ZADO-1210 file (C-alpha; in nm, 4 decimals, padded with zeros to 6 digits):
<atoms>
<atom x="00.1406" y="-07.8262" z="-03.2482" code="MET" pos="1"/>
<atom x="-00.0865" y="-07.7916" z="-03.5498" code="LYS" pos="2"/>
<atom x="-00.2515" y="-08.1232" z="-03.4616" code="PHE" pos="3"/>
<atom x="-00.3308" y="-08.0076" z="-03.1068" code="ILE" pos="4"/>
<atom x="-00.4653" y="-07.6722" z="-03.2275" code="VAL" pos="5"/>
<atom x="-00.6916" y="-07.8469" z="-03.4789" code="ASN" pos="6"/>
<atom x="-00.8289" y="-08.0808" z="-03.2115" code="ILE" pos="7"/>
<atom x="-00.8999" y="-07.7828" z="-02.9868" code="CYS" pos="8"/>
<atom x="-01.0795" y="-07.6048" z="-03.2702" code="LEU" pos="9"/>
<atom x="-01.2886" y="-07.9123" z="-03.3520" code="LEU" pos="10"/>
<atom x="-01.3863" y="-07.9639" z="-02.9874" code="LYS" pos="11"/>
<atom x="-01.4402" y="-07.5918" z="-02.9170" code="ASN" pos="12"/>
<atom x="-01.1725" y="-07.5911" z="-02.6478" code="ILE" pos="13"/>
<atom x="-01.0440" y="-07.2439" z="-02.5655" code="THR" pos="14"/>
<atom x="-00.6792" y="-07.1652" z="-02.5088" code="ALA" pos="15"/>
<atom x="-00.7586" y="-07.1013" z="-02.1428" code="GLU" pos="16"/>
<atom x="-00.9298" y="-07.4392" z="-02.1032" code="GLU" pos="17"/>
<atom x="-00.6417" y="-07.6182" z="-02.2727" code="PHE" pos="18"/>
<atom x="-00.3859" y="-07.4363" z="-02.0596" code="PHE" pos="19"/>
<atom x="-00.5744" y="-07.5150" z="-01.7374" code="GLN" pos="20"/>
<atom x="-00.6034" y="-07.8838" z="-01.8293" code="SER" pos="21"/>
<atom x="-00.2338" y="-07.8938" z="-01.9115" code="PHE" pos="22"/>
<atom x="-00.1404" y="-07.7318" z="-01.5801" code="MET" pos="23"/>
<atom x="-00.3719" y="-07.9638" z="-01.3829" code="ASP" pos="24"/>
<atom x="-00.2066" y="-08.2686" z="-01.5394" code="LYS" pos="25"/>
<atom x="00.1377" y="-08.1204" z="-01.4826" code="SER" pos="26"/>
<atom x="00.0571" y="-08.0676" z="-01.1141" code="ASP" pos="27"/>
<atom x="-00.0508" y="-08.4325" z="-01.0856" code="LYS" pos="28"/>
<atom x="00.2736" y="-08.5494" z="-01.2448" code="ASN" pos="29"/>
<atom x="00.4827" y="-08.3334" z="-01.0124" code="ILE" pos="30"/>
<atom x="00.2946" y="-08.4639" z="-00.7093" code="GLN" pos="31"/>
<atom x="00.3413" y="-08.8229" z="-00.8276" code="ARG" pos="32"/>
<atom x="00.7137" y="-08.7616" z="-00.8673" code="PHE" pos="33"/>
<atom x="00.7437" y="-08.6026" z="-00.5233" code="LEU" pos="34"/>
<atom x="00.5574" y="-08.8926" z="-00.3631" code="GLU" pos="35"/>
<atom x="00.8195" y="-09.1302" z="-00.4958" code="GLY" pos="36"/>
<atom x="00.6437" y="-09.3264" z="-00.7685" code="ASP" pos="37"/>
<atom x="00.8577" y="-09.1814" z="-01.0467" code="TRP" pos="38"/>
<atom x="01.1809" y="-09.1704" z="-00.8510" code="SER" pos="39"/>
<atom x="01.1527" y="-09.5427" z="-00.7740" code="LYS" pos="40"/>
<atom x="01.1080" y="-09.6184" z="-01.1424" code="LYS" pos="41"/>
<atom x="01.4055" y="-09.3997" z="-01.2355" code="TRP" pos="42"/>
<atom x="01.6216" y="-09.5744" z="-00.9754" code="GLU" pos="43"/>
<atom x="01.5260" y="-09.9122" z="-01.1230" code="GLU" pos="44"/>
<atom x="01.6107" y="-09.7912" z="-01.4744" code="LYS" pos="45"/>
<atom x="01.9427" y="-09.6516" z="-01.3509" code="ASP" pos="46"/>
<atom x="02.0337" y="-09.9913" z="-01.2015" code="LYS" pos="47"/>
<atom x="01.9447" y="-10.1694" z="-01.5248" code="ILE" pos="48"/>
<atom x="02.1470" y="-09.9212" z="-01.7322" code="ASN" pos="49"/>
<atom x="02.4420" y="-09.9516" z="-01.4959" code="GLU" pos="50"/>
<atom x="02.4374" y="-10.3283" z="-01.5326" code="GLN" pos="51"/>
<atom x="02.4182" y="-10.3069" z="-01.9126" code="LYS" pos="52"/>
<atom x="02.6654" y="-10.0276" z="-01.9717" code="PHE" pos="53"/>
<atom x="02.8803" y="-10.0226" z="-01.6610" code="GLY" pos="54"/>
</atoms>
């Protein structure tokens, strides 16, 4: 957390700007998951883990 705060201070990024950027990226990740990209990857990982660990 301290690292992120220091970067924001050095780059003159306000808390509001940081929060908005974080939420924008979060929205993109949620949309990607809902569109199936992430769920396909998780299904592949589940199959691999099932094969390895039964």
